[in-house]
Every structure is written in structure tokens, then in C-alpha cells.
C-alpha positions as CSV (number, residue, x, y, z in Angstrom):
1,M,60.3,-51.5,150.6
2,F,63.7,-51.4,148.9
3,V,65.3,-48.0,149.4
4,D,68.5,-46.5,148.0
5,R,71.5,-48.8,147.4
6,E,71.5,-47.7,143.7
7,E,75.4,-47.7,143.6
8,E,75.7,-51.1,145.2
9,L,73.0,-52.6,143.1
10,S,74.6,-51.2,140.0
11,H,78.0,-52.8,141.0
12,L,76.4,-56.2,141.4
13,K,74.4,-56.1,138.2
14,E,77.5,-55.1,136.3
15,L,79.4,-58.1,137.8
16,Y,76.6,-60.4,136.7
17,S,76.8,-59.1,133.1
18,S,80.5,-59.4,132.9
19,E,82.0,-61.9,130.4
20,N,84.8,-62.7,133.0
21,P,84.5,-64.7,136.3
22,E,83.7,-62.3,139.1
23,L,84.0,-62.8,142.9
24,A,82.4,-60.3,145.3
25,V,81.7,-59.9,149.0
26,V,78.9,-57.9,150.6
27,Y,79.5,-57.3,154.3
28,G,78.2,-55.1,157.1
29,R,76.5,-55.3,160.5
30,R,73.3,-57.3,161.1
31,R,70.0,-55.8,159.9
32,V,71.6,-53.3,157.5
33,G,70.0,-54.8,154.4
34,K,72.5,-57.2,152.8
35,T,69.9,-59.9,152.1
36,A,67.5,-57.3,150.6
37,L,70.3,-56.0,148.4
38,V,71.4,-59.3,146.9
39,L,67.8,-60.5,146.4
40,E,67.0,-57.3,144.6
41,S,70.1,-57.8,142.4
42,I,69.0,-61.2,141.2
43,R,65.3,-60.5,140.9
44,D,63.9,-62.0,137.7
45,R,67.2,-63.8,136.8
46,D,66.9,-67.4,135.7
47,D,70.6,-68.2,136.1
48,A,70.9,-67.3,139.8
49,V,71.3,-69.5,142.9
50,Y,70.5,-67.9,146.2
51,H,71.2,-69.8,149.4
52,Q,70.9,-68.4,152.9
53,A,73.1,-70.3,155.3
54,V,72.1,-71.2,158.8
55,E,73.9,-72.7,161.8
56,T,73.6,-76.4,161.2
57,T,75.8,-79.4,160.4
58,R,78.1,-79.6,157.5
59,T,76.0,-82.3,155.8
60,D,72.8,-80.4,156.2
61,Q,74.3,-77.3,154.8
62,I,75.5,-78.9,151.5
63,E,72.1,-80.7,151.2
64,S,70.2,-77.4,151.6
65,F,72.4,-75.7,149.1
66,V,71.9,-78.4,146.5
67,Q,68.1,-78.2,147.0
68,D,68.2,-74.4,146.4
69,A,70.5,-74.8,143.4
70,A,68.3,-77.5,141.9
71,Y,65.5,-75.0,141.1
72,E,67.5,-73.6,138.3
73,Y,70.0,-76.3,137.8
74,P,68.2,-79.7,138.4
75,Q,71.1,-81.8,137.2
76,I,73.1,-80.8,140.3
77,E,71.2,-83.3,142.4
78,N,73.0,-86.1,140.5
79,L,76.4,-84.9,141.5
80,Q,78.5,-85.9,144.5
81,K,77.5,-83.7,147.4
82,D,80.6,-81.8,148.3
83,W,81.3,-78.1,147.9
84,E,84.1,-78.3,145.3
85,T,82.0,-80.5,143.0
86,V,78.7,-78.5,143.2
87,L,80.4,-75.1,142.9
88,D,82.6,-76.3,140.1
89,H,79.4,-77.4,138.2
90,L,77.8,-74.0,138.7
91,I,80.9,-72.1,137.7
92,K,81.1,-74.1,134.4
93,K,77.4,-73.2,133.9
94,D,78.2,-69.5,134.2
95,A,75.8,-69.2,137.1
96,V,75.3,-66.4,139.6
97,V,75.8,-67.9,143.0
98,V,74.9,-66.0,146.2
99,L,76.0,-67.5,149.5
100,D,74.2,-65.4,152.1
101,E,75.7,-65.5,155.7
102,F,78.8,-67.2,154.4
103,P,80.4,-67.3,157.9
104,Y,77.9,-69.9,158.9
105,L,79.2,-72.2,156.1
106,V,82.8,-71.5,157.2
107,D,82.0,-72.4,160.8
108,S,81.2,-75.9,159.8
109,T,83.6,-76.3,156.8
110,K,86.8,-74.4,157.7
111,S,88.4,-75.3,154.4
112,L,85.6,-73.7,152.3
113,P,87.4,-70.4,151.5
114,S,90.4,-72.4,150.4
115,K,88.2,-74.6,148.2
116,I,86.7,-71.5,146.5
117,Q,90.3,-70.1,146.1
118,R,91.4,-73.3,144.3
119,L,88.4,-73.2,142.0
120,W,88.9,-69.6,141.3
121,D,92.6,-70.1,140.5
122,H,92.2,-73.2,138.3
123,E,88.6,-73.7,137.1
124,T,87.3,-70.3,136.0
125,E,89.4,-69.6,132.9
126,N,86.5,-70.1,130.5
127,S,83.7,-69.1,132.8
128,S,81.6,-65.9,133.3
129,A,80.2,-67.0,136.6
130,T,79.7,-64.7,139.5
131,V,80.0,-65.7,143.2
132,V,78.8,-63.3,145.9
133,L,79.5,-64.0,149.5
134,T,77.7,-62.0,152.2
135,G,78.3,-61.9,156.0
136,S,77.3,-60.0,159.1
137,S,80.4,-61.2,161.0
138,V,82.7,-58.4,159.8
139,G,85.7,-60.0,161.5
140,M,85.1,-63.3,159.7
141,M,84.7,-61.7,156.3
142,Y,88.1,-60.0,156.8
143,E,89.6,-63.3,157.7
144,V,88.4,-65.2,154.7
145,A,88.1,-62.6,151.9
146,V,88.9,-59.0,152.7
147,G,92.1,-58.9,154.8
148,G,95.6,-59.2,153.4
149,G,96.2,-62.8,154.6
150,A,92.7,-64.1,153.6
151,P,92.4,-67.1,151.3
152,L,90.3,-65.1,148.9
153,Y,92.4,-61.9,149.1
154,G,93.3,-60.6,145.7
155,R,90.6,-62.7,144.0
156,L,87.8,-60.1,144.5
157,S,86.7,-58.2,141.4
158,K,88.4,-54.9,140.9
159,T,86.1,-53.2,138.4
160,P,83.4,-52.6,139.4
161,N,84.2,-52.9,143.1
162,G,83.9,-56.5,144.3
163,K,84.1,-55.4,148.0
164,I,80.9,-53.8,149.1
165,E,80.7,-52.7,152.7
166,L,77.0,-51.9,153.4
167,G,76.4,-49.1,155.9
168,E,73.3,-47.5,157.3
169,L,71.0,-45.4,155.2
170,R,71.6,-41.7,155.1
171,V,68.9,-39.4,156.5
172,P,67.3,-38.6,153.1
173,D,66.8,-42.3,152.4
174,A,65.8,-43.1,155.9
175,S,63.2,-40.4,155.7
176,K,61.4,-42.3,152.9
177,F,60.1,-44.6,155.6
178,Y,58.2,-41.7,157.2
179,P,57.4,-39.5,154.2
180,E,54.5,-37.7,156.0
181,Y,56.8,-36.3,158.7
182,D,57.8,-32.6,158.5
183,P,61.6,-31.8,158.5
184,E,61.8,-31.4,162.3
185,E,60.0,-34.7,162.8
186,R,62.3,-36.4,160.3
187,V,65.4,-35.4,162.3
188,L,63.7,-36.6,165.6
189,A,62.7,-39.9,163.9
190,Y,66.2,-40.4,162.5
191,S,67.7,-39.7,166.0
192,V,65.6,-42.6,167.3
193,F,65.5,-45.2,164.5
194,G,68.7,-44.3,162.7
195,G,69.5,-45.7,159.3
196,V,69.2,-49.5,159.7
197,P,66.4,-50.6,157.3
198,H,65.2,-53.4,159.7
199,Y,64.5,-50.8,162.3
200,L,63.0,-48.2,159.9
201,Q,60.5,-50.8,158.6
202,T,58.7,-50.7,162.0
203,V,57.8,-47.0,161.5
204,D,54.2,-46.3,160.5
205,S,54.3,-42.9,158.8
206,S,50.6,-42.3,159.5
207,R,51.3,-42.4,163.3
208,S,53.1,-39.8,165.4
209,L,56.6,-40.3,166.5
210,A,55.3,-40.8,170.1
211,E,53.0,-43.6,168.9
212,N,55.7,-45.2,166.9
213,V,58.2,-45.2,169.7
214,T,55.6,-46.5,172.2
215,R,54.4,-49.2,169.8
216,A,57.7,-50.4,168.2
217,I,60.2,-49.9,171.1
218,L,58.8,-49.3,174.5
219,S,56.2,-52.1,174.4
220,P,57.7,-55.3,175.9
221,Q,56.0,-57.2,173.1
222,S,57.5,-55.1,170.3
223,G,60.1,-56.5,167.9
224,L,62.7,-53.8,168.8
225,H,62.2,-53.8,172.6
226,D,65.2,-56.0,173.2
227,E,66.9,-55.7,169.8
228,P,70.2,-54.3,170.9
229,E,70.6,-56.9,173.6
230,T,69.8,-59.7,171.2
231,V,72.3,-58.4,168.6
232,L,75.1,-58.0,171.2
233,R,74.5,-61.5,172.7
234,M,74.7,-63.0,169.2
235,E,78.0,-61.3,168.5
236,L,79.9,-60.9,171.7
237,D,81.1,-62.5,174.9
238,E,81.2,-60.7,178.2
239,V,78.1,-58.7,177.2
240,N,77.8,-57.1,180.6
241,R,80.9,-55.1,180.0
242,Y,79.8,-54.0,176.6
243,F,76.4,-53.0,178.0
244,A,78.2,-50.9,180.6
245,I,80.4,-49.2,178.0
246,L,77.5,-48.4,175.6
247,K,75.3,-47.1,178.4
248,T,78.1,-44.8,179.6
249,I,78.7,-43.4,176.1
250,A,75.0,-43.0,175.4
251,R,74.6,-40.9,178.5
252,G,77.3,-38.4,177.4
253,K,80.6,-39.7,178.8
254,R,82.8,-40.2,175.7
255,G,86.4,-39.9,176.8
256,R,88.4,-43.0,177.7
257,N,89.1,-41.9,181.3
258,D,85.4,-41.0,181.9
259,I,84.3,-44.3,180.5
260,S,86.8,-46.2,182.5
261,Q,85.8,-44.5,185.7
262,S,82.0,-45.0,185.1
263,T,82.3,-48.7,184.1
264,G,85.1,-49.8,186.4
265,I,87.0,-51.2,183.4
266,D,90.7,-50.5,183.4
267,S,91.5,-47.8,180.7
268,G,94.1,-50.1,179.2
269,D,91.6,-52.9,178.7
270,L,89.0,-50.7,177.0
271,S,90.8,-50.9,173.6
272,Y,89.7,-54.5,173.1
273,Y,86.1,-53.7,173.7
274,F,86.2,-50.5,171.5
275,N,87.7,-52.5,168.7
276,R,85.0,-55.1,168.7
277,L,82.2,-52.5,168.9
278,E,83.8,-50.6,166.0
279,D,84.0,-53.8,163.9
280,L,80.3,-54.2,164.5
281,G,79.6,-50.6,163.3
282,I,78.0,-49.8,166.7
283,V,80.7,-47.4,168.0
284,R,83.1,-45.0,166.2
285,S,86.1,-43.1,167.5
286,D,86.3,-39.4,166.8
287,V,89.2,-36.9,167.0
288,P,89.1,-33.2,166.3
289,V,88.9,-32.6,162.6
290,T,92.1,-30.6,162.7
291,A,94.0,-33.5,164.4
292,D,96.0,-36.5,163.0
293,P,93.8,-39.5,163.8
294,K,96.9,-41.7,164.4
295,A,98.6,-39.3,166.8
296,S,95.7,-37.5,168.6
297,K,95.3,-38.1,172.3
298,T,91.9,-36.5,172.4
299,T,89.9,-39.4,171.1
300,R,86.2,-39.5,172.0
301,Y,83.8,-42.4,171.4
302,K,80.4,-42.2,170.0
303,L,77.5,-44.6,169.3
304,N,77.5,-44.8,165.5
305,D,74.1,-46.5,165.5
306,Q,71.4,-44.0,166.5
307,F,68.9,-46.7,167.5
308,F,71.4,-48.3,169.9
309,R,72.2,-44.8,171.2
310,F,68.5,-44.2,171.9
311,W,68.0,-47.6,173.5
312,F,70.9,-47.3,175.8
313,R,69.9,-43.8,176.8
314,F,66.2,-44.3,177.3
315,V,65.3,-48.0,177.5
316,Y,68.1,-50.0,179.0
317,G,67.8,-50.2,182.8
318,H,64.6,-48.2,182.8
319,Q,62.0,-51.0,182.5
320,S,60.5,-50.4,185.9
321,K,60.0,-46.7,185.1
322,Y,58.1,-47.5,182.0
323,S,55.9,-50.0,183.8
324,Q,55.2,-47.3,186.4
325,Y,54.2,-44.6,183.8
326,G,52.3,-47.0,181.5
327,Q,50.9,-45.1,178.5
328,G,52.4,-41.9,179.7
329,A,55.9,-43.2,179.6
330,Y,56.9,-41.4,176.3
331,S,55.5,-38.0,177.3
332,N,57.0,-38.1,180.8
333,L,60.3,-39.8,180.3
334,I,61.4,-39.3,176.7
335,E,59.7,-36.3,175.1
336,P,61.2,-33.7,177.4
337,E,64.7,-34.9,176.7
338,L,64.4,-35.8,173.0
339,P,65.4,-32.4,171.5
340,D,68.6,-32.4,173.5
341,F,69.2,-36.1,172.5
342,A,68.5,-35.4,168.8
343,S,71.0,-32.5,168.7
344,D,73.8,-35.0,168.4
345,A,72.2,-36.6,165.3
346,F,71.4,-33.1,163.8
347,E,75.1,-32.1,164.2
348,D,76.1,-35.2,162.2
349,I,73.5,-34.3,159.5
350,C,74.8,-30.8,159.3
351,N,78.4,-31.8,158.9
352,E,77.3,-34.3,156.2
353,A,75.5,-31.5,154.3
354,V,78.4,-29.0,154.3
355,P,79.8,-30.1,150.9
356,E,76.4,-29.7,149.3
357,L,75.7,-26.3,151.0
358,Y,79.2,-25.0,150.1
359,P,80.0,-26.6,146.7
360,S,82.6,-24.0,145.9
361,L,84.8,-24.9,148.9
362,N,87.7,-27.1,148.2
363,L,87.3,-29.3,151.3
364,V,90.3,-31.5,152.0
365,R,88.5,-33.9,154.4
366,R,85.0,-34.7,155.7
367,P,83.8,-31.8,157.9
368,G,83.5,-32.6,161.6
369,G,83.7,-31.3,165.1
370,W,86.6,-29.7,167.0
371,W,87.3,-29.5,170.7
372,R,90.1,-28.5,173.0
373,Q,90.3,-27.8,176.8
374,G,86.6,-27.3,177.2
375,R,86.1,-25.3,174.0
376,E,84.1,-26.9,171.2
377,V,83.0,-26.1,167.7
378,D,80.3,-28.3,166.1
379,V,81.2,-27.9,162.4
380,V,84.7,-27.4,160.9
381,G,85.5,-27.6,157.2
382,L,89.2,-27.5,156.2
383,T,90.0,-26.4,152.7
384,D,93.1,-26.5,150.5
385,D,93.2,-22.7,150.4
386,D,92.9,-19.9,153.0
387,V,89.2,-20.5,153.8
388,L,88.2,-22.0,157.1
389,L,84.6,-22.9,157.7
390,V,83.3,-22.9,161.3
391,G,79.8,-23.5,162.4
392,E,77.5,-24.0,165.3
393,V,74.4,-26.3,165.5
394,K,71.4,-25.8,167.9
395,F,68.4,-28.1,168.1
396,T,66.6,-26.2,170.9
397,G,63.2,-24.6,171.1
398,Q,64.6,-21.1,171.1
399,P,66.0,-19.0,168.2
400,M,69.8,-19.0,168.1
401,G,71.1,-15.8,169.7
402,Y,74.0,-13.4,169.0
403,D,76.0,-14.9,171.9
404,I,76.4,-18.1,169.9
405,L,77.9,-16.2,166.9
406,S,80.1,-14.2,169.2
407,Q,81.5,-17.2,170.9
408,L,82.0,-18.9,167.6
409,R,84.1,-16.0,166.4
410,E,86.3,-16.3,169.4
411,D,86.7,-20.1,169.0
412,A,87.5,-19.7,165.3
413,D,90.9,-18.3,165.9
414,E,91.8,-21.2,168.2
415,V,90.6,-23.7,165.5
416,A,92.7,-21.9,162.9
417,R,95.8,-22.1,165.2
418,S,95.3,-25.8,165.8
419,A,95.0,-26.3,162.0
420,G,98.2,-24.5,161.5
421,R,96.6,-21.7,159.5
422,D,98.6,-18.5,159.5
423,S,96.7,-16.9,156.7
424,H,92.9,-17.5,156.5
425,R,89.5,-16.1,156.1
426,Y,86.4,-17.4,157.8
427,E,83.0,-18.7,156.6
428,Y,80.5,-18.9,159.5
429,A,77.7,-21.4,159.2
430,L,74.8,-21.4,161.8
431,F,72.3,-24.2,161.9
432,S,69.2,-23.9,164.0
433,R,66.0,-25.8,164.6
434,S,64.1,-22.7,165.7
435,G,65.4,-19.9,163.6
436,F,67.6,-17.0,164.6
437,S,67.3,-13.8,166.7
438,R,66.9,-10.5,165.0
439,S,70.5,-9.5,165.9
440,V,71.9,-12.6,164.2
441,H,69.8,-11.9,161.1
442,E,71.0,-8.3,161.0
443,E,74.7,-9.4,161.4
444,A,74.3,-11.9,158.6
445,D,72.8,-9.3,156.4
446,R,75.7,-6.9,157.2
447,E,78.5,-9.4,156.8
448,G,79.1,-11.5,153.7
449,N,80.5,-14.5,155.4
450,I,77.7,-15.6,157.7
451,T,75.1,-18.0,156.4
452,L,72.0,-19.1,158.3
453,F,70.5,-22.6,157.7
454,T,67.2,-24.1,158.8
455,I,66.5,-27.8,159.1
456,D,64.7,-27.7,155.8
457,D,67.8,-26.2,154.2
458,V,70.0,-29.0,155.4
459,L,67.6,-31.8,154.5
460,S,67.0,-30.3,151.1
461,A,70.7,-30.1,150.4
462,L,71.2,-33.8,151.2
463,S,68.3,-34.8,149.0
């Protein structure tokens, strides 16, 4: 099932139809759907060469590429088998050439990016060819194409965008993989499987979430049972240290000092590991939305990949427990904690929905959380006028009570001060899985600046 990616697909197809030579890169973490995107983009074209590289010898790689290219351009088999010759031939034929997992080719032919650079600078004047390079090694793609010192830097197409970083699917698109789930179940499923298409494809919408988690993740024979470990071992050295860091973050310790104490890794050494995990799209750093990201000393770290977060919270290190509980593992070990676990994902979803829920607000940056000295506000939206949006998110089984609104009002003044707001008026946004108490409803009816949102409201806004 090919879901979403309309904008990226449009960019690629526009490049293919251009009368000028076009060069593009599609990059992003493993499993995010790069191959599906490029294959969809060349579907039914008779001028496209698609080659998926693998780790092998230099000679075998060029031989395999020629075999793939010969389906549409059979005369290529008569040429000298080196990259400059065969690519030059295809460029002069105005072909669309997709080199999937380009870093594997570079591993065996270090000069390949420079060869493409030379061809692009000297052999494309009368061509309308398009070359698309994809890669899961984000660092490598920066080195050869995206970064300032890369051989192909400055050659990528400008209009439309020739640099496509593919991220995870947003919750409305992820929900298309389980269309029979109700809004609450969709949030819970998203908190487990996240937005990576490869993981979402394991979900059977006709089964309950419990059945899907048991079948697709907890079973030792399932494809996702060891997925995070497999991905990390493919990408990283010293995996035990990364495992320790990710386990610590997944279990709620997000500050640098807390992570250092829990893992035994010196605080000064953590930056190296954080940088690698951020490059892979697995971890992100957060600062209060009112702070300067470059100057803030209150950085917290969060697992950006929901499935990795679930795996490190509930699966990693717990194999013996699951063996002990057998078929009752989900109901005994996961289900009681899942709403609390899902609250973090729901908070992200609510922040994402704010621009749609408040279209009249002139937001100056993406809404996010705020925290200081033990105080925390889940949703903060800064505007370019005197309005400050503050909100709380609850994914509990109980209606949100008046005490939450009262505390939010107290914290709002502190948020305003940290944002440097002398003159302001507040908008209060309350998001709840289980509705609101009567007193909250009465206060919202009485005041004009309190809005109550259900899960359905939030998901509908994003859709």
C-alpha cells in the first residue's frame, strides 16, 4: 500500500518532465519508504532505469547496473563497463536513472560522486536526463551530495526541490493502515507502531491492537521482534552504549545528567552518541518552546521513533518476562501501562494540530512544550501579537478536572515571563482522552478563551 508522499511524488515527476538535466537526492532513515517512493514515481515509464545497490564488489555492482539498464536500453551492454561510460550513455539518452542505496556504490567506488560531478558539469548541456540518488546512510548522503563540501553540492535541482528528506508518516496517514480502529485506538496504535511504513504494514486492521502487538512484535518469530537491534547493529558501532542510552530515554529519563548517571557514560561523551542517533532520526533534542535552541541549557532528549520507544520501554531486556506470561504477556505487562505511555505521542499529536485548530493565530514557530524548575506545560503556541496559547494534554481514563485548568492558569504567567511577554492575553486549550468534568465545561462556557478538544477533534483537524 502506497500512502501519502504526494508532495515528494509530485517533485520527482516534475523533475522527470523537465527539459533540463535534473539531479536529486532522496534520503532518510531505513524503512521509511524511500524505495517505495522512487518506484511509485517511475511506475509505467519506459525511459527509467532503476537499480538497487547492494554490498558487493566494484565489478559486480557495475555488471548488475548494466543488466538493469539493458531492459530499457539494450545497447548499453556493448559499452565499456565503467560508471562514467554507462552513465554518460544514459544521460545522452535523456533517461531517468535511479540509484537506490547509493552509499553502497560509493563504498566500493569512492570516486563515483566525483565522476557524476564531472558528467554533470561537462556532459549534460543538451540533456534532459534525471538522476536520482537515494540513501539510508544520512551521514554519507551529506558527505557526497547534501553538505557544503560534498562533490555534488550545488548540482542538485533547485525547482522543484531536488533534496528530499523523507520522514515518518504523520498520524492521519499512518491511520490508513488501521482504518477500522476508532480515534482512541488510532492514537494507541500510533504510539506503538509510529509512522514508519515498514512497521505499519505489519498491522492487520481486522485484529485488535493486543493481537497485532502480540503477533507482530512480542512473538520471537515476528519480523519486528528484533527490528531495532538489527537496525542499530547495521548502522552503529559500540551498540551496547546506544542501547543503554535509548533504554534510559524510553523509560522517562531525558536530561543529560540523568542519562549519564543511568548509563555510566560521562556527560561530556554523550554528545557523540546523541549526534549519531539524531542523524539516524531515532532521537531528537527538545528545548522549551520559549527558549533559544542554540543557547538553552535545558535540553531534553526524546525518542523520535515511536516504535523504537515502545520496543525499548516494553521489549528490550524483558524477554524472560514474556516467556513467563506467554499469551497473557500483553494484558499483564503492556496494557496497564499503555495509556500512560501513549500520552507522550498524544501530546505531540496535539501540538501538531494546533495550527489547524487555531487557524487565526499568527504562530511564529511550531507549538511545543515548556518546562522550568519542575513546572511543565504540554502545549505552548507563540504568536507575533499579544496572544499566548497554553494547553494541557491528558490521556487518562478519567475526565480532566478543574485542578488541571487552575494549574495551567498559574503556569501561564511563568510561560509569558520566559517568553518576554509584558502585554498578552491567553488562549487555553485542553485536550483529553476521556472528556472533561462538569466544572471545566461550565468554566469554558463562561469564559471565551477556553476550548475543549477530544481525540476526535484533534485527529479530524489533522485530516
